[in-house]
TIMIMAR-921486 format. One record per residue (C-alpha): residue in three letters; x negated, y, z negated. Coordinates in steps of 0.05 Angstrom, whole numbers, plus 32768, in hexadecimal, padded with zeros to 4 digits. Layout:
N
AlaXYZ...
// end
This chain:
231
Met800080008000Arg7FC780307FF3Ile7FA880228038Arg7FE5803A805FPro7FD980858055Leu7F91807C806CVal7FA8805680A9Ala7FDA808D80BAVal7FA680C380B4Thr7F76809B80DFCys7FAA80908115Ala7FBC80DA8116Leu7F7380ED811CAla7F6980BC8155Ile7FA580D6817BSer7F8C811D8172Met7F47810B818CLeu7F6480E681C8Ser7F91812181DAGly7F54814D81DDCys7F2C811F820BLys7F4481458249Ser7F16817E8236Leu7ED98151822EPro7EA181558262Gly7EAD8127829DTyr7EF881228293Pro7F1D813482D3Gly7F3A817B82D0Pro7F78819782F2Ala7F7F8184833BTrp7F5881B38369Gln7F8481E3838FPro7F6E81FE83D3Pro7F6B824A83D2Gln7F9D824F840BAsp7FD0822A83E0Gln7FD0825F83A9Met8014828283ABAsn801782A28367Phe801E82EE836FHis7FF683008332Ala7FBC82D38345Leu7FBC82EC838DTyr7FC083358377Lys7F88832E8344Thr7F59830E8377Asn7F68833983B4Cys7F86837C839EAla7F77838F8356Ala7F3083A78362Cys7F4883E3838BHis7F9183EB8377Gly7F8983DF832CAla7F9583A38300Thr7FDE83B882F6Gly7FE983D8833AGln7FD2841D8323Asp7F9684438309Gly7F6B84298342Thr7F44844E8377Ala7F77843E83ADVal7FC1844E83B5Pro7FE784338379Leu801483F9838DAla803B83FA834CAsn805E84398363Pro80A9842F8371Glu80A8846A83A1Tyr8070844C83CALeu8094840983CDAla80D5842B83E3Leu80AF84538417Val808F8418843BAsp80B283DC8458Asp809B83948457Ala80828397849FThr805483D2848ELeu803A83B1844FArg802D83708475Lys8006839484ABVal7FDC83BC847AIle7FCB837F8450Ser7FBE8352848BAsp7F9A838284BAGly7F7E83B6848BMet7F8284018495Pro7F51842384C4Gly7F2F846084A8Thr7F3284468461Met7F1084138434Met7F4D83E4843CPro7F3483A5845EAla7F5B836F8483Phe7F6F83358457Ala7F9183078489Glu7F6D82C8849EAsn7F7382D884E8Asp7F50831B84DAGly7F1682FD84B3Gly7F3882FF846FThr7F4D82C78440Leu7F9882CE843AThr7FCC82A5845FAsp800B82C5847ALys803282A58441Gln800382C1840DVal800A8307842BAsp805682FF8426Ala804E82E783DEIle8027832683CCIle805C835383EBAla8095832F83C9Gly807083308386Met8062837B838BArg80AB838A8398Lys80C3835D8360Ala80928379832ETrp809283C3833FSer80CE83D78368Gln810684008348Pro814B84128362Asn815384578381Pro810D84728372Phe811A84B0839DGly815884C48376Gly818584C283B3Met815884F183DBThr813B84DE841FPro80EF84E38420Pro80C684F8845CAla80B684C0848ETyr807F84908479Ala8055849284B9Gln802984CD84C9Pro803484DF8512Ala7FF784DF8540Thr800C8523855BGly8039855B8546Gly80138574850AAsn7FFE85BD8504Pro7FBD85C484DCGln7FC3860F84D7Gln8008860B84BAGly7FF185D18490Arg7FBB85FC8471Gln7FEF862F845BAsp801C85F78440Tyr7FE085D9841BIle7FD1861C83FAThr801A862483E6Tyr802985DE83CECys7FE885BB83BDGlu7FAD85E983AFSer7FC085FD8368Cys7FB485B58351His7F7C85A38381Glu7F5385E28380Ser7F1D85C88352Ala7EE285A0836EHis7EF585658343Asp7F3C8560835FSer7F2F857A83A5Val7F4C855283DEThr7F2C85808411Asn7EE785638403Pro7ECE85428444Thr7EB08509841DTyr7EF484F88400Leu7F1685008443Ala7EE584D08462Leu7F0084998435Val7F4A84A28443Ser7F7384A18482Asp7FA984D38496Gln7FDD849E8485Thr7FC18496843FLeu7FC484E18434Arg800C84E3844CThr801F84A88420Ile800184C983E2Ile8023850B83F1Ile806784EA83F8Ala806484B483C2Gly803684D98392Arg800584B88363Pro802984B18320Asp7FEB84908302Leu7FC584D1830FLys800084FE82FEGln800585158346Pro804E85248358Asp8071850C8396Trp808B853583D0Arg80C5855083A6Asn809D85728370Asp807285A58394Gln805F85E98378Ala8091860F83A2Gly80CC85ED8381His80E885C983BEPro80DA858583DDLeu80A885848415Thr80C7857A845AAsp80AF8544848AGln808D857984B4Glu806B85998479Val804D85568465Thr8037854A84ADAsp8016858E84B1Ile7FF28587846EVal7FD685448483Ser7FC1856284C5Tyr7F9D859A84A1Leu7F78856B8472Gly7F66853E84ADSer7F48857A84D1Leu7F1685838498Arg7EF3854184A5Val7EAB854784BDAla7E7F851884E5Ser7E4D850984ADPro7E7085108469Gly7E4A850D8428Gln7E0885298442Pro7DEC855A840FTyr7DB98575843FPro7DBB85958485Ser7DA6856C84C0His7D65857E84E3Pro7D56857C852D
// end
């Protein structure tokens, strides 16, 4: 009768040790999963997007994706093209397999669906219609854009630290990126959207187009050079 408690304790200890054997060296781990089979949004985002767009979709160097206005501004086809093919004139590379990247079409779709599920909100524009997403190739007036920039933008971007007229900064962003930021804002940086300008009225589609045209006209051939070129 006195042996039974000892037997019970011994059995319990043995069961506990056996249950931990899976962590011992040489024990087969979880089945290997080919990278192209990964469909979890959070895993895909962490591996492919977080470095530039921020771990939580904001506070990164690139356009914040966890911005309901941005997600309402762009459709799935646009997101798919940008993720798959990259964006010329920016640091955004192509991620699709057929463009040299590592993502399958299904993984691109999983990222888009995950972004919308995690960060979309109903009616982010408050019933107002924003300017069009796409910056037109023609039709912008840089001279008028300069006046609009002075009126609507300069008071917040006049310091060297916050200047968006710096050619070095402009070399890193495309006209489309500038337009997207003007319309959707950057809430992570406290930058308002197109509705909250200094003049007290929402920017029109043409005003946004002209401001982007003005900023684009400030690009130079060799940005970032602190010294003059010599013959």
